[in-house]
C-alpha positions in Angstrom: -42.7 66.1 -13.0 -43.4 69.1 -10.7 -46.9 69.8 -9.8 -48.2 72.9 -8.1 -50.7 72.6 -5.2 -51.8 75.6 -3.2 -48.7 77.5 -4.4 -46.2 74.7 -3.3 -44.3 72.4 -5.6 -44.1 68.6 -5.3 -42.6 65.8 -7.3 -45.1 63.6 -9.0 -43.9 60.1 -8.3 -46.1 58.7 -11.0 -44.5 60.7 -13.8 -41.5 59.6 -15.8 -38.6 61.6 -17.1 -37.7 60.4 -20.5 -33.9 60.1 -20.9 -32.1 58.8 -23.8 -30.3 55.4 -23.3 -27.2 54.4 -25.1 -29.1 53.5 -28.2 -30.6 57.0 -28.3 -34.1 55.8 -27.3 -35.9 57.2 -24.4 -35.8 55.1 -21.2 -38.3 55.7 -18.4 -36.4 56.2 -15.1 -38.4 56.7 -11.8 -37.8 60.0 -10.1 -36.7 59.7 -6.4 -38.6 61.6 -3.8 -36.7 64.4 -2.2 -37.0 64.8 1.6 -36.5 68.0 3.4 -34.4 67.4 6.6 -35.1 69.4 9.7 -32.1 70.7 11.5 -31.4 68.9 14.8 -32.5 71.1 17.7 -29.9 72.4 20.2 -30.7 69.9 22.9 -29.8 67.0 20.6 -26.6 68.7 19.7 -25.7 69.3 23.3 -26.4 65.6 24.1 -24.2 64.5 21.3 -21.3 66.7 22.4 -21.7 65.5 26.0 -21.8 61.9 25.0 -18.6 62.3 22.9 -16.8 64.1 25.8 -17.8 61.4 28.3 -16.5 58.7 26.0 -13.2 60.5 25.5 -12.9 61.1 29.2 -13.5 57.4 30.0 -11.0 56.3 27.5 -8.4 58.8 28.8 -9.1 57.7 32.4 -8.7 54.1 31.5 -5.4 54.7 29.8 -4.0 56.7 32.8 -5.2 54.0 35.3 -3.6 51.3 33.2 -0.3 53.1 33.1 -0.4 53.8 36.8 -1.0 50.1 37.5 2.0 49.2 35.4 4.1 51.7 37.3 3.1 50.3 40.7 3.9 46.8 39.5 7.3 47.7 38.3 8.1 49.7 41.5 7.0 46.7 43.6 9.2 44.3 41.7 12.2 46.6 41.9 11.7 47.2 45.6 11.5 43.5 46.6 13.9 42.1 44.1 16.8 43.9 45.8 16.1 42.4 49.3 16.9 38.8 49.9 15.3 37.7 52.1 12.9 40.6 52.1 12.5 43.0 55.0 8.8 42.1 55.1 9.7 38.4 55.7 12.2 39.3 58.4 9.7 41.5 60.2 7.2 38.7 60.2 9.6 36.0 61.4 11.9 37.9 63.9 10.3 41.2 65.0 9.4 41.2 68.7 9.9 37.4 68.8 11.9 35.5 71.5 14.6 33.0 70.6 17.4 31.0 72.3 21.0 32.0 72.1 23.1 29.4 70.3 26.5 31.1 70.4 28.3 34.4 71.0 30.6 35.2 68.0 32.1 38.5 69.2 31.1 41.7 70.9 28.5 42.6 68.3 27.5 39.3 66.8 25.6 36.2 68.1 23.6 33.3 66.8 20.1 32.2 67.7 18.5 28.8 67.2 16.2 29.9 64.3 17.1 28.4 60.8 17.9 31.1 58.2 17.9 29.9 54.6 20.3 27.0 54.3 21.8 27.7 57.7 20.6 26.0 60.9 21.0 29.2 62.9 20.5 32.9 62.3 23.5 35.3 62.7 22.4 38.5 64.6 24.4 41.7 64.2 23.6 44.0 67.0 22.2 47.1 65.3 23.8 50.5 65.8 27.0 49.4 67.4 30.6 48.3 66.4 32.8 46.4 68.9 36.6 45.8 68.5 37.4 42.9 66.2 39.0 39.7 67.6 41.7 40.0 64.9 42.8 43.5 65.9 46.0 43.9 68.0 45.5 43.9 71.7 42.8 42.2 73.7 39.9 44.7 73.3 38.1 42.3 71.0 38.3 39.4 73.4 37.2 41.6 76.3 34.3 42.9 74.4 33.1 39.3 73.7 33.6 38.4 77.3 31.3 41.2 78.3 28.5 39.8 76.2 29.2 36.2 77.3 28.8 37.3 80.9 25.3 38.4 80.2 24.3 35.8 77.6 25.0 32.2 78.3 24.2 29.6 75.7 20.6 28.8 76.1 19.6 32.2 77.2 16.4 33.7 75.8 16.5 37.0 74.0 13.8 39.1 72.3 14.6 40.8 69.0 13.3 44.1 67.6 14.0 45.1 64.0 14.3 48.6 62.7 12.0 49.8 59.9 14.8 51.1 57.6 16.7 47.8 56.9 16.9 44.3 58.3 20.1 42.9 56.9 23.7 44.1 56.5 25.9 43.4 53.4 26.9 40.0 54.8 23.3 38.9 55.2 23.3 39.1 59.0 20.1 40.1 60.6 20.3 43.6 62.2 18.4 43.7 65.5 18.1 45.3 68.8 18.6 42.5 71.4 16.7 42.6 74.7 17.6 40.4 77.6 15.1 38.6 79.8 15.1 41.6 82.2 14.2 44.0 79.3 17.8 45.3 79.2 18.8 46.5 75.8 22.1 44.7 75.1 23.1 47.1 72.3 22.9 50.1 74.7 24.5 48.3 77.7 27.7 47.3 75.8 28.1 50.8 74.5 27.4 52.5 77.8 29.9 50.2 79.6 32.6 51.1 77.1 33.0 47.9 75.0 31.6 49.0 71.7 31.3 52.2 69.6 28.0 53.8 68.6 28.0 53.0 64.9 27.4 56.3 63.0 27.7 55.2 59.4 23.9 55.3 59.0 20.9 56.4 61.1 18.4 54.2 62.8 15.6 54.6 65.3 17.9 54.5 68.4 20.8 56.5 67.0 20.5 59.3 69.6 20.1 56.9 72.5 23.2 54.9 71.6 25.3 58.0 70.9 24.4 59.3 74.3 25.4 56.0 75.8 28.8 56.3 74.1 29.2 59.9 75.5 28.7 58.5 79.0 31.3 55.8 78.4 33.8 58.0 76.7 33.7 60.9 79.3 33.8 58.3 82.1 36.7 56.4 80.6 34.8 53.2 80.8 35.9 49.9 79.3 38.0 50.3 76.2 38.0 54.1 76.6 40.5 53.8 79.4 43.3 52.9 77.0 41.8 54.0 73.7 44.1 55.5 71.0 43.1 57.1 67.7 44.9 54.4 65.7 43.0 51.6 67.5 39.7 53.0 66.3 38.0 51.4 63.3 38.5 53.1 59.9 34.9 54.5 59.7 35.4 56.1 63.2 38.7 57.7 62.2 37.1 59.1 59.0 34.1 60.4 61.0 36.4 62.2 63.4 38.6 63.6 60.7 35.6 65.0 58.8 34.6 66.9 61.9 38.1 68.0 63.0 37.9 66.0 66.2 40.9 64.7 68.0 41.4 62.0 70.7 44.0 62.3 73.4 
């Protein structure tokens, strides 16, 4: 029941409100006390909003970080799975290391005494050059190999330097700049003396240096350039000249 005290109304918790039950008789049910809720002040509301925002931001940041970590993992797998052996491994094993020459294959390929995979030696392809093949008509291939053999006997020591772009060719040979014991760069010497082309199919860190060496050899008619004919040039060289409208007399 309501009671009035000093002009204000309150529930009387001791009073009962008779209500008919299913049998039609009155049943005493206690009246619950009604509480008046004060509205939350503005500082509480701001704190609640801030807490909610921080929670959402942390969740969003965690999701983005997780997705980025997955992306880096996939990129890393793709990058290394295509290199066998990896450039990183080659850099660690061969870069700026000194080895013993086992054999001269031709004017731009030799072997060193370092095991490579299942092989007892490592095939080195002189980076940035292309010498005449032994199988081509004439003796330019043989003379190119003889040039290298005159500078590198079996048992000679050479130091390798790898480029940052790539460490292997499509045949699995190690691409390297080869330095002799007197710090002479063999890649440059064979081009400058006219027994190899500066290979222009792709760029590397010494592209300009080797192209300049070839210019010296070509204009001075050194080595193979004394008798060079357009049809004796390798296919990539002929295409390169045709694309630029160059001729050779």
